C-alpha positions as CSV (number, residue, x, y, z in Angstrom):
1,M,94.3,42.9,181.8
2,A,95.2,39.3,180.7
3,L,92.3,37.1,179.7
4,K,91.8,34.0,181.7
5,P,91.6,30.7,179.7
6,P,88.1,29.3,179.3
7,V,86.9,26.7,181.8
8,E,85.9,24.3,179.1
9,V,87.2,23.9,175.6
10,P,84.5,22.9,173.1
11,Q,85.0,19.7,171.1
12,G,86.3,20.5,167.6
13,A,88.0,23.8,168.6
14,I,91.0,24.8,166.6
15,R,94.1,26.8,167.7
16,L,97.6,27.7,166.6
17,N,100.3,26.2,168.9
18,T,102.8,29.1,169.1
19,D,105.5,26.7,170.3
20,S,105.4,24.3,167.3
21,Q,103.7,26.8,164.9
22,K,101.2,24.0,164.0
23,L,97.4,24.0,163.9
24,E,95.7,21.8,166.5
25,F,92.2,20.7,167.2
26,Y,90.5,19.7,170.5
27,A,88.9,16.2,170.8
28,Q,88.6,13.5,173.5
29,D,89.8,16.0,176.2
30,Q,93.1,16.9,174.6
31,W,94.7,18.9,171.8
32,W,95.8,17.0,168.6
33,E,98.1,18.2,165.9
34,M,96.4,18.5,162.5
35,A,97.9,16.5,159.7
36,T,99.2,18.5,156.8
37,H,98.9,17.7,153.1
38,N,101.0,18.5,150.1
39,I,98.8,19.7,147.3
40,N,99.9,19.0,143.8
41,L,98.2,20.1,140.6
42,G,98.4,17.4,137.9
43,G,98.5,18.0,134.2
44,N,94.7,18.1,134.0
45,G,94.6,20.9,136.6
46,N,93.0,18.7,139.2
47,A,94.3,18.9,142.8
48,S,95.6,15.8,144.5
49,T,96.6,15.4,148.1
50,N,99.6,13.6,149.6
51,P,99.0,13.1,153.3
52,T,102.2,13.5,155.3
53,G,100.8,11.9,158.5
54,N,101.5,13.0,162.0
55,S,104.6,14.9,163.1
56,A,107.8,13.2,164.0
57,E,107.2,14.1,167.6
58,Q,103.8,12.5,167.6
59,A,105.1,9.4,165.9
60,A,107.9,9.1,168.6
61,G,105.3,9.1,171.4
62,T,105.5,10.7,174.8
63,R,109.0,11.1,176.1
64,G,109.5,10.7,179.9
65,I,112.7,12.2,181.4
66,F,114.6,11.2,184.6
67,G,117.5,13.3,185.8
68,G,120.1,13.3,188.5
69,G,119.9,11.4,191.8
70,Y,122.5,9.5,193.7
71,G,123.7,6.0,194.1
72,T,126.1,4.3,196.6
73,A,129.5,5.8,197.4
74,P,131.1,7.6,195.7
75,H,127.6,8.7,194.5
76,Q,128.3,8.5,190.8
77,H,125.7,9.3,188.0
78,M,124.3,12.4,189.8
79,N,124.4,14.3,186.6
80,R,123.0,11.6,184.3
81,I,119.7,12.1,182.4
82,D,117.7,9.2,181.0
83,Y,114.6,9.0,178.8
84,I,111.9,6.5,177.9
85,T,109.0,6.4,175.4
86,V,106.0,6.1,177.7
87,E,103.8,4.2,175.2
88,T,106.5,1.5,174.6
89,Q,107.8,-0.8,177.3
90,G,111.6,-1.1,177.5
91,N,114.8,0.1,179.1
92,S,115.7,3.7,179.3
93,V,118.3,5.4,177.0
94,E,120.9,8.0,178.1
95,F,119.8,11.5,177.2
96,G,122.8,13.6,178.3
97,D,124.1,15.3,181.5
98,M,123.1,18.0,183.9
99,I,125.4,21.0,184.1
100,T,125.5,20.6,187.9
101,A,125.3,17.1,189.5
102,R,122.7,17.0,192.2
103,S,119.8,15.1,193.7
104,A,116.5,15.9,195.4
105,K,115.2,18.2,192.6
106,S,111.8,19.0,191.2
107,G,110.8,19.3,187.6
108,G,108.2,20.7,185.2
109,A,107.6,20.6,181.5
110,S,105.7,21.9,178.5
111,R,105.4,20.0,175.2
112,T,108.8,21.2,174.2
113,R,110.9,22.1,177.2
114,G,111.7,20.5,180.5
115,L,113.1,22.1,183.7
116,F,115.2,20.7,186.6
117,T,114.9,22.9,189.7
118,G,116.9,23.2,192.9
119,G,118.5,20.2,194.5
120,R,121.4,19.2,196.7
121,F,124.7,17.4,196.4
122,S,124.2,14.2,198.4
123,P,125.6,13.1,200.8
124,T,126.8,16.6,201.6
125,S,124.4,19.4,202.7
126,D,125.2,21.7,199.8
127,G,121.9,23.2,198.3
128,Y,121.3,24.8,195.0
129,N,119.0,27.4,193.6
130,I,119.8,26.4,190.0
131,I,117.1,26.0,187.3
132,D,118.3,24.4,184.1
133,Y,116.4,23.1,181.0
134,I,116.5,20.7,178.1
135,T,114.6,20.5,174.8
136,I,112.7,17.3,175.3
137,S,112.6,16.1,171.6
138,S,116.4,16.2,171.3
139,T,119.2,14.7,173.4
140,G,122.1,16.6,175.1
141,N,123.1,18.4,178.2
142,T,121.1,20.9,180.2
143,I,121.3,24.7,179.7
144,N,121.0,27.4,182.3
145,F,117.5,28.8,182.7
146,G,117.7,31.0,185.8
147,D,117.6,30.7,189.6
148,L,115.2,30.1,192.4
149,S,115.1,32.8,195.1
150,E,116.8,30.5,197.6
151,R,118.8,27.3,197.7
152,N,115.9,24.9,198.1
153,P,116.4,21.1,197.5
154,G,112.9,20.0,198.5
155,M,110.4,21.8,196.3
156,S,107.8,19.9,194.4
157,G,107.1,21.0,190.9
158,L,104.1,20.9,188.4
159,S,103.3,22.6,185.2
160,N,100.9,23.3,182.3
161,Q,101.9,24.3,178.8
162,T,102.8,27.9,179.9
163,R,103.9,28.0,183.6
164,A,105.8,25.8,186.0
165,V,105.1,26.2,189.8
166,F,107.3,24.9,192.6
167,A,106.2,24.7,196.2
168,G,107.4,23.9,199.7
169,G,110.7,22.3,200.6
170,Y,113.5,23.6,202.8
171,T,116.1,26.3,202.4
172,M,119.8,25.7,202.8
173,P,122.1,25.9,204.8
174,G,120.3,24.0,207.5
175,Q,116.8,22.8,206.9
176,T,114.3,25.5,207.4
177,Y,111.0,24.3,206.0
178,V,108.9,26.8,204.0
179,N,105.4,27.1,202.6
180,T,106.3,29.4,199.8
181,M,105.6,28.9,196.0
182,E,107.6,30.2,193.0
183,Y,106.9,30.1,189.3
184,V,108.5,30.6,185.9
185,T,107.2,31.0,182.4
186,I,108.6,27.9,180.6
187,A,109.1,29.5,177.2
188,S,111.1,32.5,178.6
189,L,114.5,32.2,180.4
190,G,114.7,34.0,183.7
191,D,114.6,33.7,187.5
192,A,111.6,32.3,189.5
193,K,109.1,34.8,190.9
194,D,106.9,34.6,194.0
195,F,103.6,32.8,193.3
196,G,102.0,32.8,196.8
197,D,101.9,30.6,199.9
198,I,100.3,27.4,201.1
199,N,98.5,28.7,204.2
200,Y,97.3,25.6,206.1
201,I,98.2,23.7,209.2
202,G,101.2,21.5,208.5
203,A,102.0,23.3,205.3
204,L,105.7,23.8,206.3
205,H,107.1,20.7,204.8
206,N,108.7,18.9,201.9
207,F,105.9,17.7,199.6
208,N,105.4,14.3,198.2
209,N,103.4,14.0,195.0
210,S,102.6,17.0,192.7
211,G,100.8,17.2,189.4
212,S,98.4,19.2,187.3
213,S,95.6,19.4,184.8
214,S,95.8,22.2,182.3
215,T,94.3,24.6,184.8
216,R,94.8,23.3,188.4
217,G,97.9,22.2,190.3
218,I,97.9,19.8,193.3
219,W,100.5,19.0,195.9
220,A,99.9,16.0,198.3
221,G,101.6,14.5,201.3
222,G,105.1,15.1,202.6
223,R,107.1,15.3,205.8
224,N,108.8,17.9,208.2
225,P,111.3,16.4,208.9
226,S,110.1,13.4,211.0
227,T,106.3,14.0,210.9
228,W,104.4,12.6,207.9
229,F,101.4,14.3,206.4
230,S,98.4,13.4,204.2
231,E,97.1,16.9,203.3
232,I,96.3,17.8,199.7
233,Y,96.5,21.4,198.5
234,Y,95.4,22.9,195.2
235,K,95.9,26.1,193.2
236,E,94.7,27.5,189.8
237,I,98.0,27.8,187.8
238,A,96.9,30.8,185.7
239,S,96.5,33.2,188.7
240,L,98.9,34.2,191.5
241,G,97.8,33.6,195.1
242,D,97.7,31.1,198.0
243,A,97.0,27.4,197.8
244,K,93.9,26.0,199.5
245,D,93.0,22.7,201.2
246,F,91.7,20.0,198.8
247,G,91.4,16.9,201.0
248,D,93.6,14.1,202.2
249,L,95.6,11.1,200.9
250,T,94.6,7.7,202.2
251,L,97.9,7.6,204.2
252,D,100.4,10.0,205.7
253,K,103.3,9.5,203.3
254,A,106.4,11.1,201.8
255,N,109.7,10.6,200.0
256,S,108.1,10.4,196.6
257,A,108.1,12.8,193.7
258,N,105.9,13.9,190.8
259,S,102.8,12.0,189.8
260,M,101.0,10.4,186.8
261,T,98.3,12.5,185.3
262,S,95.6,12.5,182.6
263,S,93.6,15.6,181.9
264,T,91.2,14.7,184.7
265,R,93.1,12.4,187.2
266,M,96.3,12.4,189.2
267,V,97.7,9.1,190.5
268,C,100.1,9.4,193.5
269,T,102.8,6.7,193.9
270,G,103.9,5.0,197.2
271,G,106.7,6.2,199.3
272,T,107.4,6.0,203.1
273,I,104.9,6.1,205.9
274,G,107.4,6.6,208.7
275,P,111.2,6.8,209.3
276,T,111.7,3.3,207.7
277,P,108.6,1.5,206.5
278,G,107.5,2.0,202.9
279,T,104.1,1.6,201.3
280,T,103.2,0.0,198.0
281,Q,99.8,1.8,197.9
282,M,99.0,4.2,195.1
283,D,96.1,6.8,195.4
284,Y,94.2,8.8,192.9
285,I,92.6,12.2,192.9
286,E,90.1,13.8,190.5
287,F,91.3,17.3,189.6
288,A,87.8,18.8,189.2
289,T,86.3,17.6,192.5
290,K,87.8,18.5,195.9
291,G,87.8,15.6,198.3
292,N,89.9,12.8,199.7
293,A,92.0,10.5,197.6
294,V,91.0,6.9,196.7
295,K,93.2,3.8,196.6
296,F,94.3,3.1,193.0
297,G,96.3,-0.1,193.4
298,D,99.8,-1.2,194.4
299,Q,103.3,-0.9,193.0
300,S,105.7,-3.8,193.6
301,F,107.9,-2.2,196.2
302,G,107.3,-0.2,199.4
303,N,110.0,2.3,198.8
304,Q,111.3,5.9,198.9
305,A,112.6,8.2,196.2
306,V,109.8,7.1,193.8
307,V,109.7,9.3,190.7
308,S,107.0,9.1,188.0
309,V,106.2,10.5,184.5
310,S,103.2,10.0,182.2
311,S,101.3,10.5,179.0
312,K,97.6,11.3,179.4
313,V,96.9,7.5,179.2
314,R,99.9,5.7,180.9
315,G,102.0,6.4,183.9
316,V,105.5,5.1,184.5
317,L,107.1,5.1,187.9
318,F,110.8,4.6,188.9
319,T,111.2,2.5,192.0
320,G,114.2,4.3,193.7
321,S,115.2,2.6,196.9
322,A,113.4,-0.3,198.6
323,D,114.2,-3.0,201.2
324,G,117.5,-1.2,202.0
325,A,118.8,-1.4,198.5
326,L,118.8,0.9,195.4
327,K,116.6,-0.3,192.5
328,N,116.4,0.5,188.8
329,V,113.0,-1.0,188.2
330,L,110.4,0.8,186.0
331,E,106.7,-0.1,186.3
332,Y,103.6,1.3,184.6
333,I,99.9,1.8,185.1
334,T,96.9,2.8,183.0
335,I,95.7,6.0,184.6
336,A,92.0,5.7,183.7
337,T,91.6,2.2,185.3
338,Q,92.5,1.2,188.9
339,G,94.9,-1.6,189.3
340,D,98.4,-2.7,190.2
341,A,101.6,-1.6,188.5
342,V,103.2,-3.9,185.8
343,D,106.9,-4.2,184.8
344,F,107.9,-1.7,182.2
345,G,111.7,-2.1,181.9
346,D,114.9,-0.8,183.7
347,L,116.4,2.6,184.2
348,G,120.1,2.9,183.2
349,T,121.3,3.5,186.8
350,S,120.2,2.5,190.3
351,N,119.8,5.9,191.8
352,R,117.4,7.7,194.2
353,H,116.1,11.2,194.4
354,Y,115.5,11.7,190.7
355,A,113.4,14.4,189.1
356,G,111.0,13.5,186.3
357,F,108.8,15.1,183.7
358,S,107.3,14.4,180.3
359,N,106.1,16.2,177.2
360,G,102.7,14.6,177.3
361,H,101.4,14.8,180.8
362,G,97.8,15.8,181.8
363,G,98.7,19.4,182.2
364,I,99.5,20.1,178.6
């Protein structure tokens, strides 16, 4: 029987990261890569050390990825992938292309690999069950990973270092809303498997924000298709089974994706609060304590198709569509402190319905 991970990791604990083959130590609620030293013996036989510093990946910072989406007719750039460095303000840089152009996808990532899942080809009703992946530290096009069980454009994804879980959405053709969840093991290619269900009133809908700590996943808000919801659900990622009620957002809202997470807190972006009006209000949730969300602050636009990525300290959100027009604005927050979003830079295209993930979010 597989052992469950410990509830708490003691400060100073050491482990071998089997992805990077590097030693890591635990401090300040996260894992840090141990610096290596070259040891040279001088002519007198005494050892001297030559610190090499942190790895190139650490020096580069946390990489946030935005992929796909659609713009105005003829809906170009649906296969484009962009990236940013979360710790450094500035404009995005082109990463590569998706193997199949599509929008309305979900995403998930470990420290090394990121997944794009499902989607549809807007403005047509074609749905996809595709899962493809990238290696986050490099640039290039996506590679086939496997398939979802059905063509589902509306799932919301989250992940820890080991597993990505995707929930809700609607199957194609048509729009049959579902409450099912599926998962994959990020390090191993293959098709998604059944994870459980979200068994709660109103659970049959397309979710809004989703995020995770290293142990717990949360899905919040959504719509089906013209009713907006505030419910929050949670599930322990390591074990299969059904999700349970966590609390409520401050508003019934939808048309947003992902979230910004530290190891303890999840910040939910704005979105829509009805067929047309948008909200600038961001909420936050504490992973360890079930209960209702609290207002965090405001972003600049009341919009839809918001997508966000984060390190454990800073969150970056992409505006999407607001005031009847597509935007390419990026803004950021500091996750630990409440407040309004601040300008970060611009995304390379003015699209909506992106998917986003990073290699430094609160789940890893």
